[in-house]
MIPASE-451603 format. One record per residue (C-alpha): x, y negated, z negated. Coordinates in steps of 0.05 Angstrom, whole numbers, padded with zeros to 5 digits, always signed. Last residue first. Layout:
! MIPASE-451603
XYZ
...
***
This chain:
! MIPASE-451603
+01458-01985-01600
+01439-01968-01524
+01504-01963-01497
+01518-01913-01557
+01475-01864-01517
+01495-01880-01454
+01569-01875-01458
+01562-01811-01497
+01516-01769-01449
+01578-01752-01404
+01612-01729-01471
+01566-01665-01479
+01505-01642-01514
+01466-01699-01544
+01432-01708-01607
+01465-01758-01632
+01486-01716-01698
+01484-01654-01663
+01542-01682-01615
+01580-01711-01674
+01612-01647-01701
+01637-01624-01631
+01667-01689-01625
+01701-01693-01684
+01735-01624-01671
+01755-01641-01603
+01787-01702-01637
+01817-01663-01692
+01847-01614-01633
+01877-01669-01592
+01919-01686-01656
+01901-01756-01681
+01948-01823-01682
+01889-01869-01649
+01915-01874-01579
+01955-01811-01578
+01892-01772-01596
+01843-01806-01548
+01893-01785-01491
+01894-01712-01514
+01817-01708-01519
+01809-01740-01453
+01789-01814-01444
+01728-01822-01398
+01694-01884-01435
+01650-01842-01472
+01708-01809-01501
+01741-01872-01526
+01670-01895-01550
+01660-01828-01584
+01728-01825-01611
+01716-01892-01643
+01648-01874-01675
+01675-01810-01700
+01733-01855-01734
+01683-01901-01769
+01641-01841-01787
+01578-01830-01747
+01506-01841-01768
+01497-01914-01759
+01523-01900-01684
+01457-01877-01659
+01419-01937-01678
+01378-01940-01738
+01305-01909-01740
+01251-01960-01730
+01190-01982-01778
+01125-02004-01748
+01100-02065-01787
+01029-02066-01809
+01001-02133-01786
+00965-02177-01830
+01010-02240-01820
+01032-02221-01889
+01046-02151-01876
+01095-02181-01822
+01132-02218-01874
+01142-02160-01910
+01167-02120-01862
+01212-02179-01844
+01241-02175-01913
+01243-02105-01921
+01288-02098-01859
+01333-02147-01890
+01346-02109-01953
+01351-02043-01907
+01402-02063-01860
+01405-02001-01819
+01430-02039-01754
+01370-02014-01714
+01328-02030-01777
+01354-02093-01779
+01347-02107-01695
+01273-02078-01694
+01255-02118-01756
+01280-02189-01723
+01246-02179-01657
+01178-02161-01699
+01194-02219-01742
+01202-02269-01686
+01127-02239-01644
+01099-02243-01709
+01113-02315-01728
+01087-02338-01660
+01018-02306-01661
+01016-02329-01742
+01028-02398-01735
+01000-02412-01798
+01052-02457-01825
+01074-02405-01876
+01077-02365-01822
+01121-02403-01771
+01171-02416-01831
+01179-02343-01844
+01184-02324-01764
+01243-02377-01759
+01278-02344-01819
+01267-02280-01791
+01285-02297-01722
+01351-02339-01743
+01365-02271-01777
+01347-02229-01719
+01389-02274-01672
+01453-02270-01722
+01452-02196-01720
+01432-02187-01646
+01499-02211-01634
+01507-02284-01609
+01498-02308-01530
+01435-02350-01552
+01457-02358-01617
+01474-02433-01611
+01411-02439-01570
+01368-02414-01623
+01401-02453-01671
+01391-02519-01634
+01321-02499-01623
+01314-02477-01699
+01342-02550-01718
+01295-02586-01682
+01231-02548-01700
+01256-02559-01767
+01269-02635-01770
+01204-02661-01802
+01186-02594-01842
+01254-02592-01882
+01318-02561-01855
+01351-02516-01905
+01350-02445-01863
+01357-02487-01793
+01417-02519-01819
+01445-02460-01844
+01439-02424-01775
+01475-02492-01732
+01526-02489-01788
+01540-02419-01776
+01544-02424-01706
+01585-02483-01706
+01639-02448-01748
+01640-02390-01708
+01651-02422-01645
+01704-02466-01662
+01689-02538-01629
+01731-02569-01690
+01730-02649-01706
+01676-02645-01754
+01691-02593-01797
+01704-02628-01860
+01650-02675-01844
+01601-02611-01830
+01628-02579-01900
+01610-02644-01941
+01531-02650-01907
+01527-02573-01915
+01546-02579-01995
+01493-02630-01999
+01441-02598-01960
+01457-02538-02010
+01432-02579-02071
+01378-02600-02034
+01346-02540-02010
+01359-02495-02073
+01291-02460-02071
+01317-02393-02084
+01301-02352-02022
+01331-02424-01982
+01393-02428-02023
+01407-02353-02004
+01398-02363-01933
+01437-02426-01935
+01497-02391-01971
+01502-02338-01917
+01494-02391-01859
+01549-02428-01898
+01593-02364-01892
+01654-02393-01842
+01659-02459-01874
+01683-02436-01945
+01740-02401-01909
+01772-02458-01878
+01787-02479-01924
+01786-02435-01996
+01752-02439-02066
+01760-02381-02111
+01789-02426-02165
+01725-02465-02162
+01734-02539-02158
+01723-02543-02088
+01658-02515-02084
+01641-02479-02027
+01663-02399-02047
+01629-02414-02114
+01563-02423-02092
+01561-02355-02064
+01563-02318-02130
+01509-02363-02154
+01464-02360-02092
+01478-02283-02089
+01451-02277-02157
+01388-02314-02145
+01374-02281-02074
+01370-02207-02105
+01350-02168-02051
+01398-02117-02059
+01439-02130-01993
+01425-02209-02014
+01463-02190-02081
+01516-02141-02036
+01526-02204-01992
+01542-02252-02050
+01591-02207-02085
+01622-02190-02015
+01626-02268-02007
+01659-02277-02074
+01707-02223-02058
+01725-02264-01994
+01742-02324-02037
+01788-02284-02084
+01819-02246-02022
+01840-02319-01989
+01851-02346-02061
+01912-02299-02063
+01937-02290-02138
+01982-02234-02119
+01966-02186-02177
+01895-02209-02191
+01878-02203-02116
+01912-02139-02106
+01871-02112-02168
+01803-02141-02141
+01815-02113-02079
+01813-02043-02111
+01747-02055-02153
+01720-02085-02086
+01722-02017-02053
+01684-01975-02105
+01631-02035-02112
+01614-02031-02032
+01612-01966-02035
+01566-01958-02092
+01523-02020-02053
+01513-01992-01993
+01460-02037-01977
+01485-02052-01898
+01507-02124-01922
+01549-02094-01976
+01577-02031-01935
+01599-02088-01882
+01624-02130-01939
+01664-02070-01971
+01691-02056-01904
+01720-02120-01894
+01747-02125-01958
+01782-02062-01957
+01817-02077-01890
+01838-02141-01935
+01862-02093-01984
+01902-02051-01937
+01930-02123-01908
+01956-02139-01982
+01988-02073-01996
+02021-02061-01936
+02058-01996-01941
+02060-01974-01865
+02011-01912-01880
+01968-01957-01927
+01960-02011-01870
+01955-01964-01816
+01890-01919-01857
+01863-01987-01880
+01864-02023-01809
+01835-01965-01777
+01776-01966-01827
+01764-02048-01811
+01771-02033-01737
+01719-01980-01734
+01658-02010-01769
+01677-02084-01759
+01668-02064-01686
+01600-02029-01693
+01582-02087-01734
+01591-02142-01691
+01551-02193-01730
+01603-02248-01711
+01624-02264-01782
+01637-02191-01786
+01676-02183-01720
+01719-02231-01736
+01733-02197-01801
+01745-02131-01772
+01788-02161-01716
+01835-02204-01762
+01840-02134-01796
+01849-02098-01739
+01911-02147-01722
+01940-02140-01786
+01938-02055-01780
+01966-02060-01711
+02027-02104-01729
+02046-02047-01779
+02025-01988-01733
+02077-02016-01675
+02070-01951-01634
+02079-01988-01572
+02023-01959-01535
+01985-01976-01602
+02011-02046-01603
+01997-02058-01527
+01923-02032-01547
+01913-02075-01605
+01945-02137-01571
+01889-02140-01520
+01830-02123-01573
+01857-02175-01624
+01856-02221-01562
+01781-02208-01545
+01757-02205-01620
+01792-02270-01637
+01769-02301-01580
+01697-02291-01603
+01718-02308-01676
+01736-02383-01663
+01736-02400-01733
+01811-02438-01726
+01840-02383-01775
+01813-02333-01726
+01834-02363-01663
+01914-02379-01690
+01909-02304-01715
+01894-02284-01649
+01939-02329-01617
+02003-02301-01649
+01978-02229-01635
+01977-02245-01563
+02041-02270-01574
+02072-02202-01610
+02039-02171-01551
+02073-02213-01509
+02036-02235-01445
+02010-02297-01464
+01981-02347-01419
+01923-02365-01452
+01865-02405-01405
+01807-02415-01451
+01854-02402-01515
+01895-02463-01502
+01834-02504-01510
+01816-02466-01570
+01875-02483-01609
+01884-02559-01588
+01813-02570-01612
+01818-02528-01678
+01882-02577-01702
+01837-02617-01743
+01791-02552-01767
+01848-02508-01778
+01900-02560-01809
+01957-02520-01830
+01944-02448-01817
+01922-02476-01754
+01979-02510-01737
+02026-02459-01753
+01988-02412-01710
+01991-02464-01653
+02067-02483-01660
+02077-02396-01655
+02035-02392-01601
+02066-02442-01556
+02026-02500-01529
+02051-02549-01569
+02119-02530-01537
+02178-02514-01586
+02221-02574-01610
+02236-02539-01686
+02235-02610-01711
+02159-02623-01697
+02152-02561-01738
+02188-02586-01794
+02153-02651-01795
+02080-02614-01790
+02101-02566-01853
+02128-02623-01897
+02068-02662-01881
+02021-02598-01901
+02054-02586-01971
+02037-02656-02005
+01964-02641-02008
+01972-02585-02062
+01912-02545-02069
+01924-02511-02000
+01973-02452-02033
+01936-02395-02030
+01936-02347-01973
+01932-02405-01923
+01988-02445-01961
+02026-02377-01953
+02007-02366-01879
+02048-02436-01857
+02102-02421-01904
+02113-02348-01864
+02097-02385-01798
+02145-02439-01818
+02205-02382-01824
+02188-02356-01759
+02191-02416-01719
+02257-02433-01751
+02280-02364-01732
+02258-02372-01660
+02288-02442-01663
+02361-02423-01683
+02403-02478-01662
+02433-02482-01738
+02403-02556-01752
+02337-02512-01734
+02353-02463-01779
+02370-02510-01833
+02301-02549-01821
+02264-02468-01823
+02301-02457-01892
+02282-02521-01918
+02201-02505-01907
+02220-02436-01933
+02239-02469-01999
+02174-02521-01998
+02130-02457-01981
+02153-02412-02042
+02153-02473-02085
+02081-02480-02072
+02061-02411-02074
+02042-02419-02152
+02013-02344-02154
+02043-02304-02098
+01999-02297-02036
+02049-02280-01990
+02112-02254-02026
+02131-02196-01998
+02180-02223-01945
+02197-02289-01977
+02266-02259-01998
+02277-02233-01931
+02256-02301-01894
+02306-02342-01941
+02358-02298-01922
+02348-02305-01851
+02343-02386-01862
+02412-02381-01904
+02439-02340-01848
+02426-02394-01801
+02450-02452-01837
+02520-02406-01857
+02526-02363-01913
+02581-02350-01961
+02565-02293-02018
+02527-02304-02083
+02461-02312-02049
+02478-02245-02010
+02475-02199-02078
+02409-02230-02099
+02385-02212-02021
+02406-02136-02031
+02363-02134-02096
+02304-02172-02073
+02302-02125-02008
+02320-02061-02050
+02257-02078-02095
+02217-02097-02036
+02224-02028-01999
+02181-02036-01935
+02218-01994-01892
+02231-02054-01841
+02241-02094-01900
+02299-02049-01920
+02332-02049-01849
+02331-02128-01855
+02373-02122-01922
+02415-02077-01892
+02426-02121-01834
+02438-02181-01888
+02485-02142-01928
+02529-02119-01876
+02540-02191-01854
+02551-02212-01934
+02603-02156-01940
+02643-02181-01872
+02643-02257-01897
+02661-02231-01963
+02727-02200-01935
+02754-02124-01954
+02687-02088-01944
+02682-02023-01983
+02614-02050-02021
+02586-02074-01955
+02600-02012-01918
+02564-01976-01986
+02500-02015-01966
+02506-02014-01893
+02509-01938-01894
+02452-01925-01938
+02409-01981-01895
+02435-01940-01833
+02408-01875-01865
+02341-01909-01884
+02330-01930-01815
+02340-01863-01779
+02303-01885-01716
+02355-01855-01676
+02384-01917-01654
+02385-01942-01726
+02433-01883-01744
+02479-01896-01689
+02492-01967-01715
+02496-01943-01785
+02549-01897-01767
+02593-01954-01734
+02576-01992-01798
+02600-01932-01832
+02672-01932-01791
+02677-02005-01806
+02674-01992-01880
+02719-01944-01872
+02778-01979-01836
+02764-02042-01880
+02780-02003-01943
+02763-02036-02007
+02775-01994-02071
+02737-01935-02098
+02755-01881-02049
+02732-01810-02041
+02653-01827-02030
+02675-01873-01971
+02713-01806-01940
+02656-01767-01956
+02607-01808-01914
+02654-01820-01864
+02653-01735-01840
+02577-01750-01828
+02585-01803-01776
+02648-01771-01753
+02617-01703-01736
+02672-01656-01731
+02669-01645-01809
+02728-01604-01837
+02773-01668-01853
+02712-01700-01889
+02700-01634-01934
+02767-01643-01953
+02770-01714-01972
+02707-01705-02006
+02735-01652-02049
+02801-01685-02068
+02759-01745-02082
+02716-01704-02132
+02775-01670-02162
+02811-01735-02179
+02747-01772-02211
+02736-01707-02253
+02690-01649-02247
+02637-01627-02298
+02582-01677-02280
+02591-01659-02203
+02580-01576-02221
+02521-01589-02272
+02487-01636-02214
+02489-01577-02170
+02476-01524-02215
+02407-01567-02231
+02388-01564-02157
+02383-01474-02169
+02420-01416-02150
+02476-01452-02107
+02471-01414-02036
+02500-01348-02008
+02492-01326-01935
+02483-01253-01902
+02405-01268-01894
+02383-01335-01883
+02330-01364-01906
+02331-01320-01968
+02393-01347-01988
+02425-01295-02033
+02440-01324-02100
+02498-01366-02133
+02512-01400-02202
+02497-01331-02226
+02569-01308-02256
+02573-01254-02204
+02552-01297-02143
+02603-01343-02163
+02648-01293-02166
+02637-01265-02100
+02648-01330-02070
+02719-01337-02097
+02744-01270-02079
+02723-01287-02012
+02758-01359-02016
+02816-01324-02048
+02821-01279-01985
+02812-01327-01934
+02868-01376-01960
+02858-01425-02010
+02851-01497-01978
+02826-01475-01905
+02791-01417-01926
+02759-01463-01986
+02735-01504-01928
+02703-01450-01890
+02668-01432-01956
+02643-01495-01971
+02614-01494-01901
+02581-01430-01907
+02554-01434-01974
+02479-01455-01957
+02452-01518-01972
+02481-01571-01928
+02513-01636-01936
+02568-01613-01980
+02584-01639-02048
+02559-01582-02099
+02585-01529-02048
+02654-01564-02048
+02653-01561-02126
+02629-01494-02122
+02688-01469-02079
+02735-01510-02126
+02714-01481-02189
+02713-01412-02156
+02788-01424-02139
+02808-01450-02205
+02788-01384-02235
+02722-01384-02281
+02724-01378-02348
+02699-01447-02365
+02654-01459-02312
+02591-01414-02338
+02583-01473-02396
+02573-01516-02337
+02505-01472-02320
+02483-01473-02398
+02503-01550-02401
+02459-01564-02343
+02402-01520-02382
+02411-01560-02439
+02411-01633-02405
+02348-01609-02376
+02315-01595-02441
+02337-01652-02471
+02306-01694-02419
+02241-01650-02413
+02228-01673-02491
+02213-01630-02557
+02291-01637-02588
+02314-01578-02622
+02392-01592-02647
+02436-01547-02600
+02512-01556-02608
+02522-01513-02670
+02495-01450-02641
+02466-01418-02695
+02403-01389-02657
+02446-01365-02598
+02415-01395-02530
+02476-01442-02519
+02522-01384-02516
+02507-01364-02454
+02456-01313-02424
+02397-01315-02466
+02394-01388-02444
+02383-01379-02377
+02324-01333-02367
+02272-01365-02413
+02308-01440-02389
+02288-01426-02324
+02213-01406-02339
+02203-01466-02381
+02148-01453-02438
+02196-01491-02490
+02257-01462-02478
+02286-01480-02542
+02232-01459-02586
+02227-01388-02548
+02303-01383-02542
+02303-01393-02623
+02244-01342-02632
+02281-01295-02593
+02339-01296-02628
+02308-01292-02688
+02270-01225-02667
+02329-01195-02634
+02354-01205-02563
+02370-01144-02520
+02305-01146-02482
+02322-01208-02441
+02286-01214-02377
+02227-01166-02390
+02220-01190-02465
+02235-01269-02447
+02177-01262-02392
+02130-01232-02436
+02143-01284-02493
+02137-01338-02450
+02069-01316-02423
+02046-01305-02501
+02064-01371-02516
+02037-01405-02455
+02085-01425-02400
+02102-01500-02386
+02052-01533-02345
+02050-01536-02273
+02008-01578-02227
+01972-01564-02164
+01956-01636-02137
+01910-01620-02078
+01923-01668-02022
+01857-01717-01998
+01890-01773-02002
+01954-01756-01953
+02022-01746-01992
+02064-01794-02021
+02077-01867-02006
+02138-01856-01960
+02192-01867-02012
+02164-01817-02070
+02092-01812-02097
+02106-01744-02140
+02183-01761-02164
+02172-01756-02238
+02134-01692-02233
+02186-01658-02191
+02169-01636-02123
+02140-01587-02083
+02098-01586-02018
+02053-01535-01987
+02025-01552-01918
+01968-01512-01887
+01955-01513-01815
+01890-01484-01769
+01877-01568-01759
+01810-01597-01771
+01834-01624-01849
+01903-01634-01827
+01915-01706-01816
+01933-01746-01880
+01990-01690-01891
+02025-01696-01822
+02039-01773-01835
+02066-01751-01904
+02116-01702-01869
+02132-01752-01820
+02153-01798-01880
+02187-01751-01918
+02230-01730-01853
+02249-01801-01844
+02267-01809-01918
+02316-01753-01932
+02278-01692-01975
+02308-01694-02040
+02235-01711-02079
+02202-01654-02040
+02243-01605-02070
+02209-01546-02027
+02170-01559-01964
+02125-01499-01940
+02090-01502-01875
+02040-01449-01863
+02012-01440-01793
+01954-01410-01763
+01982-01363-01698
+01969-01382-01628
+01931-01447-01632
+01981-01464-01693
+02037-01466-01651
+02004-01517-01619
+01982-01558-01682
+02054-01550-01711
+02080-01587-01642
+02019-01634-01644
+02033-01657-01719
+02108-01665-01709
+02092-01702-01643
+02045-01751-01682
+02107-01761-01735
+02151-01776-01684
+02097-01823-01655
+02097-01856-01725
+02168-01865-01730
+02180-01897-01667
+02240-01873-01635
+02298-01919-01639
+02317-01946-01564
+02363-01914-01517
+02349-01849-01541
+02376-01787-01493
+02341-01722-01539
+02365-01671-01579
+02382-01715-01637
+02317-01698-01679
+02291-01763-01676
+02307-01764-01597
+02276-01697-01587
+02213-01719-01625
+02208-01788-01588
+02220-01750-01519
+02170-01699-01536
+02114-01744-01554
+02126-01790-01494
+02117-01742-01442
+02059-01704-01475
+02071-01638-01516
+02076-01571-01481
+02149-01569-01474
+02157-01572-01550
+02123-01508-01560
+02193-01468-01564
+02205-01512-01625
+02161-01476-01671
+02217-01435-01711
+02264-01503-01712
+02208-01546-01743
+02218-01545-01815
+02293-01553-01806
+02295-01601-01758
+02244-01645-01803
+02288-01632-01859
+02346-01657-01825
+02305-01721-01795
+02358-01772-01826
+02418-01744-01859
+02421-01781-01923
+02382-01731-01969
+02437-01671-01952
+02469-01678-02019
+02397-01676-02055
+02377-01619-02020
+02303-01614-01998
+02280-01550-01970
+02243-01536-01906
+02197-01484-01884
+02156-01454-01830
+02110-01397-01836
+02071-01368-01777
+02015-01327-01808
+01996-01256-01804
+01959-01249-01874
+02025-01207-01905
+02063-01271-01882
+02021-01328-01912
+02018-01279-01979
+02092-01275-01988
+02103-01356-01963
+02058-01374-02021
+02090-01328-02070
+02154-01361-02052
+02127-01422-02058
+02100-01411-02126
+02173-01391-02136
+02197-01457-02109
+02154-01491-02167
+02167-01447-02224
+02180-01491-02286
+02255-01495-02268
+02258-01575-02258
+02196-01610-02279
+02127-01602-02249
+02087-01611-02184
+02060-01569-02128
+02025-01610-02076
+01978-01577-02035
+01959-01606-01960
+01896-01568-01916
+01870-01545-01861
+01800-01517-01838
+01773-01458-01790
+01835-01429-01780
+01845-01414-01840
+01805-01423-01902
+01838-01360-01941
+01901-01394-01932
+01867-01447-01977
+01835-01403-02021
+01903-01364-02036
+01933-01424-02050
+01890-01455-02098
+01878-01381-02131
+01955-01376-02132
+01952-01445-02171
+01896-01415-02221
+01933-01356-02235
+02001-01387-02253
+02012-01337-02306
+02061-01284-02308
+02114-01242-02263
+02097-01278-02201
+02130-01333-02239
+02199-01311-02238
+02229-01331-02169
+02301-01350-02189
+02329-01277-02180
+02377-01251-02239
+02444-01243-02248
+02456-01219-02327
+02526-01241-02347
+02585-01198-02377
+02631-01200-02318
+02616-01142-02292
+02631-01124-02223
+02585-01109-02156
+02607-01168-02118
+02625-01135-02053
+02567-01084-02058
+02516-01146-02054
+02549-01161-01987
+02561-01234-01966
+02583-01252-01891
+02634-01297-01876
+02638-01323-01809
***
């Protein structure tokens, strides 16, 4: 292998060769201090920092400063750099980042170790590794190394890191708080978010602005002292405080003050263009071998020039290739690679762009073919073969198709998508193009890329398709359209596609399309009465058994109250074993109002989905669980499930489901008197509701507003807000949710004297729900009857409500006791009233529901007895994640097992347990089950 030596390149060609790392010379004091503080916090606390700025602003130099400082402190440094030409190679950056710590891979649990090795191409993958399991494995691997020596992980040019690696890096960045690990990433300003949703919420952003006039002058004087005063002024004006421009512009005619090509334009795009031309100008006097070598380097799928030099040897001979490499260094288009001693790399990403822009089509094609001939890996070679041609070529298209399958098997879905898109463009026949575009669109859906899905389905509409493919296309087109405004056309289109799929013999696709259509009616299209008959007819045509989970769910969505008895009868003896079917049954139970069944089924589904690593589906299941628990008054369950649902929905790019999780969190916060938290959460949910027109979310927002008012003791406002939930004329009205919160509406009505109006609403809701035995509906209505009953019917209403709530949560029983105690006190039955009121107050205090506790306190005082207040239960002092960890630890799971279930490192689990023991007043995990069991 050729080894670069500076002595071989010591010849003058009239240019100045300088280092890229220039910001150590001037400025960046605040950014260096932030990096220093993050490193100084190790090993006690980890963190993530994100350096941003335009090209040439000094991001790489700041990262180099961080690496040097970490090494001086004895830290382990791991690093990776995104390269635009390599972004199609899945997990390539992750492999580079983890290479120094791979010796620790044997310490990982088997499932994590296998997933990571499969992703890195060193395993024996049968199925694609689940990306979040790969993320957890990467986190644990870094954590294992950090247990020996704290770690600094550095990722440069994040915007060009392959999608699979970037998702893992983002996953790790969200879980660093308790790790002896600092992650510093750098990316272009316009690429901060990236395809994977960006880095963790706690990431510290370090933007790099242009250098001040004084700092820029200092740098220019250091690097280009030969310029006269007018030349320095011209360069300062052109460079706009960009360090790379301050170094490069004086070395070419473009930096001269009278250069006719230059026009001072104060925008970053003009500066980037000027720098590109500065690098391109150096090619004009290059020898042809050097131009060939540099173009190969720009097109190759690696960062250093090793491959380009090897190909140049094949084309030009060893001596000419060596001279070309030396000249590339001498004219400052290549520089020593600090991570690979003895090797060179292109000096800056803009050099790569300049080289490609300067080459003609024939040169580019020849270079790609030369690289393809040298590469041994056929999947890498076919990329270059495809880039070298413009006309259709079925052989290349088929090879790309094969490469896509290989990539998908490794979990490299983004690479599979790119292969299929190019294969479709090179296909000879429209049918082949359609087949490949369909697969590409399905991969884009898996990745959560709605714009790509819409682009691909638009192309597919112009290509031939059979009935089944038409159904698949309809499913893809609607994949991101749940709850869209005016959803009736969407429902009709999906229903027609389902009919076509049934005629084509694909019942699974037909039922999938009908679930989509039925869910759309639930989200917001109930106002059109003509939709339901079409959905029922299409469902009947599918021919699946009425007990099939898919059919039960469609029925629940379309007519939850009429279909409720069928759903609930099946729920009493469910035969589903597959987690997908269990999840479907859980949805059917929830929409039907069978919340007890929902909590049970979502628990089963969540365990299975965690085992599979299916976090997108897990997020949806946990949203159902959190709302079912909220309506049941099972606050601990709602507290943990909604938090987990939000985290996973955010990580998997499910904006609507993340908003639903936030809404559940906001409702619980409002009930517990955390009004600021509830308002902050609801603001984000409102944005989603405004964008999507999702009526189910709008209805939930009204519930939140009503609960917030009740939680502040403002019954009048609560009645106004909750009245909108049950008014069919209101834009926020939604069935079946109008029935689920009747007890809160009745509570607000009773407190404000609107008994008669509320009884009329209750009678209408009872007619609507007459056929359903769903526990959630019947319990809410029973409590509403008791709250609104007149004196003649109160005793019977309260007796019925007490029977209905006998097996309910303490929250339901306490609200009933408060209402019953209030009525008994008004009728001077003081002893009985005190019994109910004391019981209610104990529960409200334990649940930390201050508004309801205060009302119970006032009622007790009105009986002549001073209330004895109680401390909230132990769980109320914990964060949702702490509570879930405590619950699992109390069940006997180890830190490692808990981490695998919750996608945390075992160190983070241990740290949470260490911090929560003082909160709970215990000293060991053996006390957890008893302490939480009392809550």
